[in-house]
N, C-alpha and C positions, 0 to 999 in steps of 0.2 A: 560535862564534866571541865570540858577545855577551858572554861572561864571559871572555875571553882577559884575561891578564894580562902588566906587563912580564918582560922583553922582546919575546916573542912579540905584542904589541901595543905600537906605539909611536905616539903622536898625531903626535909631529914629524915622521913620515915625510911626511905630506901638504902639511907647512908648508916642505918642504926648497926648495923652488924657486919661481919666480915662476908658472912655467905650471901647478903643481900647485896653488898658492892659488888661482888663477882658477879651476880646474876645479871645485873643492870649493868656493867661495865659496856661502854660502847665499841671500843675498842679493844683488842689483844695484843700484845707482844708474843713470839715464838720466838726458836732459835732459826726457823725458815724464814723468818725475814729479813735476815744478814747474811752481806756479801763482806767478805773479811779481806782486806786488801794487805798483802805481802809485797816486803822488798826483796828482791833476789840477786845475790852476788856473787863473785867467783871464790872460787875455793872449796876445799873439803872438811866437812866438821865445823864450817865458819860460822859465828855469831857476832855481829858489830852492833852493840847497842847505838841507838839514836840519840845524842845527847839531847835534842830539841824536842826529843818525840820520847819522852821518859816511859819505859814499860813496850817500846817499840824497837826492832832490830830489824837489822839485813841477814838474811839467813841465804847460806850456799845452797846448792840446787839438791844436794842430799838432806839438808836441814829441812829444806821446803815439804819434802815429802813426809817427813814426820809431823809439820803442821797440817798439813793435808788431812793425815791420820786424825790430828788431834779433832778439826772440824767437822769431819764425819761423826767420831764421837760423841761429839755437842751437838749433832744436828743442822750444823751450817750447810746450806746448799750447794754454796759457791765460792770461789776464790776469785780475788782480782789481782792480779802480777804488776808489777812495777818492777824493772830491771835498775841496778845500779852499775850500767857501763864504765868500763877501765876508761881513763882519759885517751890514752894513746890507742882506741877505736873509738872514738870520737873525730867527727867531721865537719867541715862546713855544710856537706850534701847530707847527713846522716845516714850514710850506705851500709851502716852495720844493721840498721833495722831491716835490712834484704834479705843479711845473710841467713841461711838457714840453721846455722849451726850457732847463732848469737845467744844468750844468755836466757833469753826469755824463751824462747825454742828448745832448747836443753830442757830448762824448767818443766815446759807445758806437759813434753813428752815424759819424763821422770816421773811427774805426778799422775797421769794417764796411765802409766805403765802398772804405776803402784795403786793407786786409789781412782778406779776408771768411773767410777759412780758418783763424783763430785765434779761440779760445773768449773771450768778456768772463764773466767772473762780476761780479756786481753785490752789494754791499753792502747789508742793506736793515736800516736804523734809523734813527730819527731826530737821533742826535746830532751826525751834521755840519751838521743844519740848525735847530736850534735853539739860543736867545738861553742857554738853563741849560744847554746840554751834555750832559742827560741823554738816554738812548736812546728815551725815551715822553714822552705829555703828562702833567702836572702836575695834581693838585688842590689846591685852597686851602693845603692842609697840606705843599705840596711834594712828595706820595707818587705815584711814575708808576703813573697807572693802566691797568689792563691791556686791557679789552675795548675802550675808546677809543681807546687804541693801536695796537690791532690794524685798527681800520678804518681809521688814517693807514698803518700799514704795506701792507694790502691795494692802498690807491691808489697808493704809490710802487713795490709791484711788479709791476703793471700799467703804471704809467708807465715802468718801465725795460725790460721786456719790449716796449713797443711801440716803442722806441727799438733794438731789435735783440738785446739781453742774452740769452746763451744758458744761464747759471747763475743762481739768483736764490738768495742766502745770507743768510738771517734773522740777524743776530746780537744781537737785543734780548732774546731771554729770556723775551718774552712768553708765558704759556700759552695755548696754542693757537693758535699764531699759524700753524705750517706749514700746517697742515689747513684755515684760512681761506684761505690763500693759494694753497693747491692747488686747490681750488674755484674760487676766483677765475680762476687761470689757465686751467682747464678751461673757465669759460663764457664767456672771453672769447676761444677759439682758440688759446691758445698751449700745447697740449698736449706738444709738445715742449720747452717750458722746463724745464729741471731744476731742482732744490731741493736744496742744499748745507744742511743745518741746523747752524747752530752750537749744537748739541745739549749740551755740557758746556762753556760758556764760563764760567770762573772769574773772579772776582772780584779780579784779579790786582795785584800792584805791579809787574809788568814792561810796562804798557802806557804807561808817562808818554811817552816819543818818538813813538808813534804821535798822541796826543791833539796833542802838537806840531804835527804833522806834517798834520793836518785844522783845526786851530784850534780846537779845544774844552777843551783842556788848561786855559787862565786862565778860561774860563768857567763849568766845572763847579761847581755848588752840590753842597755833599753829597757823597755816593758812588754806588755803583752796587750795595751789598749787599743790596739790597732787590729786586735780579731775578737778578742774576749770582750762582753758586755760589760756596759756603763752601769755600777750600781744603781744609779738613779733611774733605771729605766725597767718598767714592769709588761705595757703593752710589745717593745719590742723581744722580748719574752715568748710573748705568744706566737708571734709571726714566727721566731726562729724555731719554735714547736712545729708549729701547722707546715711548714716547708720539709723539716725531717721525718714526721708522719708521712707525708704524700711522697716523697721520696723512697720509703719503704723502712724505717725504722722499726722495730716489733716494740720498744718501748725506749723512755725518752728519760733524761737525768736532768735536775736540777743540783747547781754547786754554785757556793758551798749548800750549807743545810739549814740551820738555825736562823740565820740572819735572812733569809728568802723563804721562809714559812708562806709569807702571801702568796706568792710566785708558785710555790708547790701548789697550793688550795686553787690558786686559780685556773693552772694548767689541769688540773684531774677534772674542774669543774666544767672546763671550757669543752676538754677533747674527749675525757673518758676512757684514756689508754693508760697501761701500767705507767705509773711512776716514781721513778727512783730518786732519791737524795745522797748527796756523798757527804758526811760529816767531817769535814776534811780535816787536817791535821792542825792545825790553829784550833779550830773546836775542840778536838781531844786534849791538846796541850793545856789549853783553860781550866777543860774539869780537872785534869791532874794536879794542875797548880793550885786550881780551889783546894782539893782534897789534900794537898801536902801540908796549908798551913790551917789546916781546920776547918775551912770558911765554907764546909760541906760535906756531907756524906757522901764517898766517892759511888756505892752501889746505887742510890739513892738518885743522885744526879745523872749517872748513866742512864739506867731505865726512866727517868722521866724524861729526858729529850728524847732519845729513842720513841718513846711512846707519842712524843709531840709531833714527831715524823709520819706516822700512823693515823694520827688525826686529823693531819694537813692532808692525809690522801694519799702518803707514800703506798705502794707496795711492798718496797721494802728498801732497805738502808745499806750502802756502806759506810761501813765504821771500823775504825781501829780498835773498837770494845767488844768487837763482835765476839770473841771467845768466851771474854769475862761475861758479858752479857747472858750469853747462851747457858754458860754454866749457873748462872743465879736463876734463870728461868727453869733451867732443869731440876734445881736444888730440890 
């Protein structure tokens, strides 16, 4: 029957009814597929809407706890936290990243105290803490230096793990940082803390609203092309992934998402490891803009794009639509 032709074979037969379409579906979405990125800010009872990310806000620590409760109720297993560090706490060396009482650590502890059964993923990179907006330390010429940055990232990772982070997610794209962080976590007794490596993170035009959210956009001097990947390259992404797996990453991430579905599929096919995608701020903003002018149905656009990640091979997706999508799926 593999060589059958019309009319013996009619592919529309299995599409003719809803029950049949559900039974033959090759991929399924569930709230457990989502990681919800959230932005934390100073204050009490604070919600700061982000203009370039309609529907997304910065929340104070007490409000982050409420978001965690919402996530748990919706079946979302994990939150990804990003701090909006006050300008006076930023410095060229990003020292605030090492402060055990910084905004990120306070949010981790508060969430874990109130909602201990939800996972917390923490971004590891210096851009939320540097005065220049780069992910690492600079030399006299303004070049992001690799090995000295890794030393700072190790300290940042240990700081977050001590506060209760479940997944350390290095997004800096320094060479060798995954192995160095893994070794440090083991030595400090954090054997069960996972590493989700931003293994293929591209120097993308889709990050603008995120930089607004964490307050680094107006600070950034130059660009990040000396460490983030060239959008033209695919083979290089496979080399990056191979290195991070060899160094001890438990899972890998491709960022951005939809423009790089080919990379996601190639990584999954080549390595057969858990692969995550970050549906980044620019992707989210485009969906919201399209829905706002009636160019598409918001709910359908959200679910279709998320299904694309599953079809490409993702174990899960970081998405600002996580709560909305989870509620749609649970309806």
